[in-house]
C-alpha positions in Angstrom: 33.3 35.8 135.2 36.3 38.3 135.7 36.2 37.4 139.4 36.4 33.5 138.8 38.9 34.3 136.0 41.4 36.2 138.6 40.3 33.4 141.3 41.4 31.0 138.7 45.0 32.6 138.1 45.9 33.1 141.8 45.4 29.4 142.9 46.9 28.2 139.6 49.8 30.6 140.7 50.1 29.6 144.3 48.9 26.3 144.5 51.9 24.1 145.8 53.1 27.3 147.9 53.7 27.5 151.6 50.7 28.6 153.2 52.3 29.3 156.9 51.4 33.0 156.4 47.6 32.0 156.3 46.8 29.2 158.6 43.6 27.5 157.7 44.2 28.0 154.0 44.8 25.2 150.9 44.4 25.3 147.0 44.0 22.4 144.9 44.9 21.3 141.4 43.8 18.3 139.5 44.5 17.6 135.8 42.0 15.2 135.4 38.9 13.3 137.2 40.3 11.3 140.2 39.4 8.0 142.1 36.3 8.1 144.7 38.1 8.1 148.1 36.8 8.0 151.7 38.1 10.4 153.9 36.9 12.3 157.3 36.2 16.0 156.2 36.4 18.2 159.2 34.5 21.8 159.2 35.6 23.9 156.3 34.5 25.7 153.4 35.6 24.8 149.6 35.3 27.1 146.7 35.4 25.7 143.1 37.2 27.9 140.4 37.3 25.3 137.9 36.0 21.8 136.9 33.8 20.1 139.5 33.7 17.6 142.4 31.3 15.0 144.0 31.3 14.3 147.4 29.1 11.6 149.1 27.6 11.6 152.5 25.4 8.3 153.4 23.0 8.5 150.6 23.2 12.1 149.7 25.5 13.4 146.9 26.9 16.7 146.4 27.8 18.0 143.0 29.5 21.4 143.3 31.4 22.9 140.1 33.1 26.4 139.1 31.5 29.3 141.1 30.1 27.2 143.5 30.8 26.5 147.0 30.7 23.4 150.1 30.3 23.9 153.4 31.2 21.2 156.1 29.9 21.6 159.3 31.1 18.7 161.6 33.6 15.6 161.1 32.0 13.7 158.1 33.1 10.7 156.6 32.5 11.4 152.9 33.7 9.9 149.7 35.2 12.5 147.7 36.4 12.8 143.9 37.1 15.2 141.2 34.7 14.7 138.2 35.6 17.7 136.1 38.9 18.4 134.7 41.4 17.9 132.2 45.0 19.0 131.7 43.8 22.2 129.7 41.4 23.5 132.3 42.5 21.6 135.7 40.3 21.4 138.7 41.0 24.6 140.9 39.9 25.0 144.2 40.4 27.0 147.7 39.7 25.8 150.9 39.4 27.4 154.5 39.0 25.6 157.6 36.3 26.9 159.7 37.1 27.4 163.3 34.2 27.7 165.4 36.1 29.9 167.9 36.3 32.6 165.1 32.7 32.0 164.2 31.5 32.5 167.7 33.5 35.5 168.5 31.9 37.2 165.2 28.7 36.5 166.4 29.3 38.0 169.9 29.7 41.0 167.9 26.7 41.2 166.0 23.1 40.9 166.1 23.5 37.3 164.3 24.5 35.8 167.9 20.5 35.6 168.4 20.0 31.9 168.0 17.6 30.6 165.4 16.1 27.4 165.7 17.0 25.6 162.2 17.1 21.8 161.2 20.3 20.9 161.5 22.4 20.3 158.7 26.2 18.7 157.7 26.8 19.6 154.4 25.6 21.9 151.9 26.1 23.6 148.3 25.6 27.3 147.3 26.6 29.7 144.5 29.0 32.1 145.5 28.3 35.6 145.6 30.6 38.2 144.0 31.5 39.6 147.3 32.5 36.4 148.8 34.6 36.3 145.4 36.0 39.1 146.3 37.4 38.3 149.9 39.0 35.2 148.7 40.7 36.8 146.1 42.1 39.6 148.3 43.1 36.9 150.9 44.9 34.7 148.6 46.8 38.1 147.1 48.2 38.4 150.7 50.5 35.7 149.3 52.5 37.9 147.1 52.7 40.2 150.1 53.8 37.9 153.2 54.7 40.9 155.5 51.0 42.2 155.4 49.8 38.6 155.8 50.0 38.7 159.5 47.6 41.9 160.0 45.3 41.3 157.0 44.8 37.5 156.9 42.7 37.5 160.3 40.6 40.6 159.0 40.1 38.6 155.8 39.1 35.3 157.3 36.6 37.6 159.4 35.3 39.1 156.4 34.6 35.3 154.2 32.9 34.1 157.6 31.3 37.4 157.3 29.8 36.4 153.9 28.8 33.1 154.6 27.2 34.0 158.1 24.8 36.2 155.8 24.9 34.2 152.8 22.7 31.3 151.9 23.9 28.8 154.1 24.5 31.4 157.1 22.2 29.2 159.7 24.2 26.5 159.3 27.4 28.2 159.6 26.2 30.3 162.5 25.3 26.9 164.4 29.1 25.8 164.0 30.0 29.1 166.5 27.0 28.2 169.0 27.6 26.0 171.7 24.0 25.2 172.3 23.0 24.7 169.0 21.6 21.4 167.9 24.8 21.1 165.3 26.9 21.9 168.3 25.6 18.8 170.6 25.8 16.3 167.5 29.2 17.3 167.2 29.6 16.5 170.9 28.6 13.0 170.3 30.6 12.7 167.0 33.8 13.4 169.1 32.6 10.8 171.5 32.0 8.1 168.7 35.7 9.0 167.2 37.4 9.2 170.6 35.7 5.5 171.4 35.1 4.0 168.3 36.4 0.6 168.9 33.8 0.2 171.7 30.2 -1.2 171.6 28.6 2.1 172.1 24.5 2.8 173.7 22.2 5.4 172.1 21.5 6.6 175.6 25.2 7.2 176.2 25.5 9.2 173.1 22.2 11.2 173.5 24.0 11.7 177.0 27.1 13.3 175.3 24.8 15.9 173.1 22.4 16.5 176.3 19.4 15.3 174.1 17.1 12.9 174.6 17.5 9.5 172.9 14.8 10.2 170.1 15.7 13.9 169.8 19.4 13.0 169.6 18.6 9.8 166.9 16.5 12.5 164.6 19.1 15.1 164.7 22.1 13.0 163.9 20.5 11.3 161.1 19.6 14.9 160.0 23.4 16.3 160.1 25.3 12.9 158.9 22.8 11.3 156.7 23.3 8.3 158.5 22.7 6.3 161.9 24.8 6.7 164.9 25.7 2.7 164.3 26.4 3.6 160.4 28.9 6.6 161.4 30.7 4.7 163.9 31.4 1.5 161.4 32.8 4.0 158.8 35.0 5.9 161.3 36.2 1.9 162.3 37.0 1.2 158.7 38.5 4.3 157.7 40.9 4.1 160.6 41.5 0.3 159.3 42.7 1.3 156.3 45.1 4.2 157.6 46.6 1.5 159.8 46.8 -1.0 157.0 48.7 1.6 154.8 50.6 2.9 157.6 52.0 -0.4 159.4 52.6 -3.7 157.9 50.7 -5.4 160.6 48.4 -8.7 160.2 44.8 -7.7 158.9 43.2 -9.4 161.6 45.1 -8.1 164.3 44.0 -4.4 163.0 40.6 -5.4 162.5 40.4 -6.5 166.3 41.9 -3.0 167.1 39.2 -1.0 165.6 36.5 -3.1 166.9 35.9 -6.3 165.1 35.7 -9.7 166.9 35.4 -11.4 163.4 37.9 -11.4 161.0 35.5 -12.6 158.5 33.1 -9.8 159.2 36.1 -7.2 159.3 36.8 -8.3 155.5 33.2 -8.7 154.4 32.4 -4.7 155.8 36.0 -3.5 154.4 35.1 -4.8 150.9 31.6 -3.4 151.3 32.6 0.3 151.9 35.9 0.2 149.8 35.4 -2.1 146.5 37.8 -4.7 147.5 39.2 -7.1 150.4 41.8 -5.2 152.9 44.9 -6.8 151.6 44.0 -6.1 147.8 42.9 -2.3 148.7 46.0 -1.8 150.2 48.4 -3.1 147.8 46.6 -1.0 145.0 46.6 2.2 147.2 50.4 1.7 147.9 51.1 1.7 144.3 49.2 4.7 143.8 50.5 8.2 144.1 48.7 10.0 147.0 45.6 11.9 145.9 44.7 15.2 147.6 40.9 14.4 148.5 39.0 16.8 151.0 36.2 19.3 150.4 38.0 21.8 148.1 
């Protein structure tokens, strides 16, 4: 409890600061529940110090609360929202990007570099042990001593990664750093989809990108993302369309065509199904609301 209390104090103190001294670190505060929003979560570690959050991936729901952390292992389209927060007890969280190169380097220096065959996973929630909380606290303290951050920051990032690798989600974190792991293979297909989302894609082409047989690829892709490749591509298309609609005052049908839809009615129908209202109405609402900070933290 004392560790969580200090973590809350540090996040409250430094939320909104410039984190240039600690690349990949971010802290989040929310003084009330937020509306659900769809986003693409990249590989990251999110630690909740106070309040609670929900992330929905396909048909899977992940709730994580004070003292718990979430790991995202590949780029995933999720629906995210703060579910427990008040002005007296705001939602407070810490986030660290998970860099495959940093994990790979650590694996090469330890016996953990040995490959362990496990079912790949895209997201998971666990309780944070005291050792992990301690390393996070010491990392955030560096914001009070920026002259130390350049030297000690990378060391503490390595310590956090080590705690994750030797913790409950170690097998999943390990796969992030292994270039020949099933997770990394699925990750290659995910990057292919994100780069070619507007095109008609075949399972065989995606399986080739992942260097798997089509049946093995399909099974592993669903295990990681909780959806089929077609469903994943559709969510990427719609998220890209939404971002373009918010940023540019262009014809809705033209943007639908840009992201791969030949039929304006199909685009509007699938957009409404994913975001709850037609494109024009949804974007007008988003433009009138303050931007929310949504991600794994």
